C-alpha positions in Angstrom: 0.0 0.0 0.0 1.5 3.4 -1.0 2.4 5.8 1.7 -0.1 8.7 2.3 0.9 12.3 2.5 -0.9 15.6 3.1 -0.4 18.4 0.7 -1.7 21.9 1.3 -2.2 24.7 -1.2 -2.8 28.3 0.1 -5.1 30.5 -1.9 -6.0 34.2 -1.6 -9.3 34.0 -3.4 -12.4 31.8 -2.9 -12.9 31.3 -6.7 -9.3 30.0 -7.1 -9.9 27.6 -4.1 -13.2 26.4 -5.6 -11.5 25.8 -9.0 -8.7 23.9 -7.3 -11.2 21.6 -5.5 -13.0 20.9 -8.8 -9.6 20.1 -10.4 -8.8 17.7 -7.6 -12.0 15.9 -8.1 -11.3 15.6 -11.8 -8.0 13.8 -11.2 -9.8 11.3 -8.9 -9.3 12.7 -5.3 -12.2 11.7 -3.2 -14.3 14.3 -1.4 -13.4 12.7 2.0 -9.7 13.3 1.3 -10.1 17.1 0.7 -10.2 19.4 3.7 -10.7 23.2 3.8 -9.2 25.4 6.5 -10.1 29.1 6.4 -10.1 32.0 8.7 -13.2 33.6 7.2 -16.4 31.4 7.2 -17.3 30.7 3.5 -20.3 28.6 2.8 -19.9 25.1 1.3 -21.8 26.3 -1.8 -19.2 29.0 -2.5 -16.4 26.4 -2.4 -18.3 23.9 -4.5 -18.6 21.4 -1.6 -21.6 19.1 -1.1 -24.1 20.2 1.6 -23.4 18.5 4.9 -26.5 17.3 6.8 -26.0 17.9 10.5 -27.5 16.1 13.5 -27.6 19.2 15.7 -31.3 19.9 15.2 -32.2 16.3 16.1 -30.0 16.4 19.1 -31.7 19.6 20.2 -35.2 18.1 19.8 -34.2 14.9 21.6 -32.7 17.0 24.4 -35.8 19.1 24.7 -38.0 16.0 24.9 -35.8 14.6 27.6 -35.9 17.9 29.4 -39.7 18.1 29.1 -40.0 14.5 30.5 -37.8 15.4 33.5 -39.7 18.6 34.1 -43.0 16.8 33.9 -41.8 14.2 36.3 -40.5 16.9 38.7 -43.8 18.8 38.6 -46.2 15.9 38.7 -44.4 12.7 39.4 -43.0 13.7 42.7 -46.5 14.6 44.0 -48.3 11.6 42.6 -45.6 8.9 43.4 -43.4 10.0 46.3 -44.5 13.0 48.2 -48.3 13.7 48.1 -49.2 16.8 50.1 -52.9 17.0 50.5 -54.1 20.5 51.4 -57.8 21.1 52.0 -59.4 19.8 48.8 -56.9 21.4 46.4 -55.5 19.3 43.6 -52.0 17.7 44.2 -50.5 19.9 41.5 -51.9 22.8 39.6 -51.2 23.6 35.9 -50.0 27.2 36.3 -47.4 26.4 38.9 -46.2 23.4 36.9 -45.6 25.3 33.7 -42.5 27.0 35.0 -40.4 23.9 36.0 -41.6 22.1 32.8 -40.5 25.0 30.6 -37.2 25.5 32.4 -36.3 21.8 32.2 -37.3 21.7 28.5 -35.0 24.6 27.8 -32.2 23.1 29.9 -32.5 19.8 27.9 -32.5 21.7 24.6 -29.4 23.7 25.5 -27.5 20.7 26.9 -28.4 18.6 23.9 -27.2 21.2 21.5 -24.0 22.0 23.4 -23.0 18.4 23.9 -23.6 17.5 20.2 -21.6 20.5 19.2 -18.7 19.5 21.5 -18.8 16.0 20.2 -19.0 17.1 16.6 -15.9 19.4 17.0 -13.9 16.5 18.5 -13.2 18.3 21.7 -11.0 17.7 23.6 -8.5 17.0 20.9 -5.1 16.1 22.4 -3.6 15.0 19.1 -1.6 17.5 17.0 -3.6 18.7 13.9 -2.5 19.9 10.5 -2.6 23.7 10.8 -0.9 26.8 9.5 -1.3 30.2 11.3 -1.3 32.0 8.0 -4.8 30.8 7.5 -5.9 33.4 10.1 -4.7 36.2 7.8 -7.5 35.5 5.3 -6.0 32.7 3.3 -7.8 29.5 2.3 -5.9 26.3 2.8 -7.0 23.3 0.6 -5.5 20.2 2.2 -5.5 16.8 0.5 -4.7 13.5 2.1 -3.4 11.5 -0.8 -1.3 8.5 -1.9 2.3 9.3 -3.0 1.5 8.3 -6.6 -0.9 11.4 -6.9 1.6 13.9 -5.5 2.7 15.3 -8.8 -0.8 15.6 -10.2 -2.1 17.3 -7.1 0.9 19.8 -7.1 0.2 20.5 -10.8 -3.5 21.1 -10.2 -2.9 23.4 -7.2 -0.3 25.4 -9.0 -2.4 25.7 -12.2 -5.3 27.0 -10.2 -3.2 29.8 -8.5 -2.0 28.5 -5.2 0.5 30.9 -3.7 2.2 28.1 -1.8 2.1 24.3 -2.0 3.7 22.4 0.9 3.4 19.5 3.3 2.0 21.0 6.6 3.3 20.0 9.9 1.2 18.8 12.8 0.8 21.3 15.6 -0.8 21.1 19.0 -3.8 23.4 18.9 
């Protein structure tokens, strides 16, 4: 099996980076082997990348449902199951006073579900060094390819033809 390397091309313009990604696809580089690193958030459509379907909305909905269930149990379950306080003919729990803990727990579940999914999606905490170049923070767009050695010359040629200002093998840095 050929050895894999990572090549990075730095671009100043979004259009050049998009053309380079198209060129890499044409020579047979898979979409999973192309990574974009940028200091300014450009949409995937601007760079010609496929739309990524995220699970964050579903995690938020599931977190909200779990929060609602916990809030409902705190408001009603404790009175009905464990600690029934009967006061002069009143119901065990009333709806107006139960709305507040149910709402608060629903929002807490929603926030925690969203936050934990975001942390998991970002791979935090990452203790491994990652490929990174600080010049990306200055407005450059880095197109990184994880390729076999046999594609190295083709990838270098495509990146140079599309206007890369620098083509190099990045080093792994602790972030």
